N, C-alpha and C positions, 0 to 999 in steps of 0.2 A: 629219769632218763628214757628217751625214746629209742627203741631199737632202730638201727640203720639197715637199709635194704642191702642185702649182700648178693643179690642176683647180678650176674655178670652182664655187662653191656652187650646188646645184640648188634652193635655197629661193626664188630669185628669178630669173626669166629675162625677157628683153625681146627682142622681135623687131620689126623695122621694115622697111617697104618703101620708106622715104623716100629711101634712097640716101645718107644722111649718113654721113660718115666715122665719126663717133661718134654712136651712137644714144642714149647717155646723157650729155648734156652735163654738165660739171662745173659745178655751181650753187653760188653763194655763198649760204650759209644765210640771210643777211640779206635776200636777194631772193625767198625762197620763203615763200609763205603756205600755210596748210592749212585745210581745212574738214572737220568731222566729219559723217559720214552715219550716225547712230546706228542706224537701222533695218536697215542693211546691215553694221554693225559695222566700218566702214572709215574711214580718214583719207586724204583725197585732197589731194595737193599741187598747187600751181600757181605760176608765176612772177608775182610782183607787177607791177603796172603796167597792169592791165586795169581796166575799169569794173566796176560792181556786177553780180552775177549771183545766180541762185537755182537751186534744184534740186528735183526731184520724183522720188520712188522709185515705179517702175511695174513692170509685168510684161509680157513679150511674149505673143503669143497662145499660144505653146507653154509658158508658165509661167516663163521665165527672168526672174529679178529684175534690174533695172537702175536706174541713177540717170541722169536726164536733166538736163543742165546748160543753162541758158538765160539770156538777158539781154534786157531790154526794149529796149536799144540796138540789137539785131539784128533786131527784128521788121520784116518787110518787108510790102509791099502786093501782091506778086506771087502769093502762095499763100493760099488760104482757111485760116483758123484758125491762121496762123503765130504761134508763141509765142516766137520768138527762140532756139530750141534750137541749140546749137553743137556739142555733144558728148554722148555717152552712154558710161557704163561698165557693161558687162554682167558679171554674176557667174556663173561656171560655164556659159559659153555652149555651145551645140551646135556641131558641126562646121560646119553651114551658116551659123550666125550668125557664127562665127569668120572666115569668108571675107572679110568686109568690114572687118576691124579695121586701123587704122593701127598699133597697137601692142598687145602683150599682156604681161602680167606674172603670175607665179605667186607667191603669198604663202601660206606654210604649207599648201601642197598645193591651194589654190584658185586657179583661173585667172580672171583679169579681162582684159577686152578694152576698148580705147578705140576707139570709133567716132566719126568726125568727120562732121558734117552737110555736105551739099552746099551750095554757094553759090547755088543756084537761087532760093531764096525771099527772102533778105535783100536789103535795098536798100543795105547797107553791107558789101560783100565784103572791104574792107581791114580793117575792125574785126573781122569774123568770123575772118579769118586770124590776127589778133593773139590773140584769145581761144583759138583752137585751138592755136596755137603755145605759149601759156602753159601749157595743161594737158598738151600732148604732151611738152614739154621736161621736165616734172617727173613724168610718169606713172610712171616707174620707182621713185619714192619712195613709192608707194601702200603703206599698211600697215594691219594689222588693229588695232582698238581694244582 
């Protein structure tokens, strides 16, 4: 018998500071939804059970492309121009941008980072947590179109 190589594939990596025993929960495919972001050529997964949401593709001041996920259910009255953003996914972020990520994943050599919004603006922190958990739990399933 020849031993098989047990090293994990380097095409997809996930790091998390959340302290969970398993950073990639085993998800039932029936509970996972996806949304295509054509302008970034990615498919983002999330755990079903949250309300409606929308996205907008933007660029940081340094030019990094990212998708901002938001929901009208999360718009608060504490911050000016709050649009209910709950998370952002950055493509090929700089080192300084990477410092704030909840999770990262590398797909086909491109790094993506999940940044979760602070609860300071929303008037519904419990709902914000549900949205963030939904995208965080399925973030490792991100793929290219």
